[in-house]
N, C-alpha and C positions, 0 to 999 in steps of 0.2 A: 366588763373585765377589769380587775384591779390594776392599778398603775404598776405595781411590782411585777405582775405577770407580763404586762406589755413590755416593760424594759428587759426582763429576763429573756423573753422569747426573741426580742430584737437582737440582743447581744448573742444569743445562741445561734440565730440564723447568720449573724455576721461571722461568728467563728466557723460555721459550716462552710460559708462561701470562701473565706480566707483559707481554711484547711484544704478544701477541694482545689483551690487555685494553686497552692503550694504543691499538692500532690500531682497535679497536672504538669507543673513545671518540672518536677523531679522525673516523671515519666518521659516527658519530652526530651530532657537532657540525655537520658539513657538511650532513647530512640535515635538520636542524631549523633551520638558519640561526642558530645560537646564537653566543656569543662564540668568537672564533677563538684564544683564548689556549691552548686545549688543543693546537692545531696546533704550538705551540712544542715539544711533546714528540717531534716527528718524529725528531730525531737520536738520542734515547734509544731510541725504538722500533726504528729501523734497527740500532743497535749491539747491542741485546739479541738481536734475531733473527738478524742476519747473522753476528755474531762470537760472541756469548755462547751462543746455542743451537747453531749448527752446528759451530763449532770445538770447543767444550767437549764436545759429543756425540762428535765424531770422536776427540778425545784419550782420553775415557773408554773407548770401545769398542776403540780401538787398544791401549791399555794392557792390556786384558783379553784380546784375541784374538791378539795377536802371539805367535809361538812363544817359549817360555821358553828361556833359556840353561841348558844342563845344569849348569854349575858355579856359576851366579850367580842362578838363578831368573829373576826378571823384570828383572834388571839393577839399575842405580842408581835406586832409587825416589825418592831425594831430588830428582833432576832432574825427574821427572814431577810430584812435589808442587809443586816450585818453579815449573814451567811453569803449573800450574793457578792458583797464587797470582798469578803475573804476568798471566795472561790475565784473571782476574777483576778485578784491579786496573786493568788497561788498559781493560776494558769499562766499568767504572764511571767512570773518569776521562774517557774520550772521550764517553760517553753523557751524563753530567751536565754535563760541560764544554760540550757543544753546546747543551744546554738553557739553561744559565746564561750563554751567550755568552762563554765564557772566552777568554783570549788564545791565540794560536797556540802559544805555548810549552807551555801545559797540554795542548793536543791532541797536540802532538808527543811530550810525555812519555808520554801514554797509548798512542799508537801504538807508541812505542819499547818500552813494557812488553809489548805484544802481540807485537811482533817478537821480543823476547827470549824470550817464552813459546814461540813456535814453534821457535826455535833450540834452546832447552833440551829441548823434547820430541823434536825430531829427534835431538839428541845421545843422549837416552835410548833411542829406538826403533831407531836405526841399527844397532847391533850385533845386535839381535834379528832384524831383517829380513835383514841381511847373512848371518848365520849360517844362516838358513833357505835363502837362495838359493845357498849354497855346498855344500849337501848333494848327494851323488852320487845320481843316479836309481837306484831299485831295479830290477833286471831280473827 
């Protein structure tokens, strides 16, 4: 398994564990009528699970499972590494920005990083998927 996939899956599983823990804390606080300060973690909880866990998992598995290019292996790996860096940066900026009630500019910067991550990964994966779809069917 490629190193990028290993790191992506480890971070995705970390996001899953942290997101579930935050969710459990928020449910627990509601159940015992304790202070509602923990409920301010909801934006981080959502960001970790919806973007951090699912998208990072998809990126990692796609990098591993898409067909290799015969002449270039897995293609431009720098784009894939850059996409994971941008994705994690965006997740942390948006998640923590929501918790800290950051300005709209901070949240837009985080979402822009996530968008750029998606575009970078698409640029990396497109030739691999396209090459596979252009193969002639065997008879």
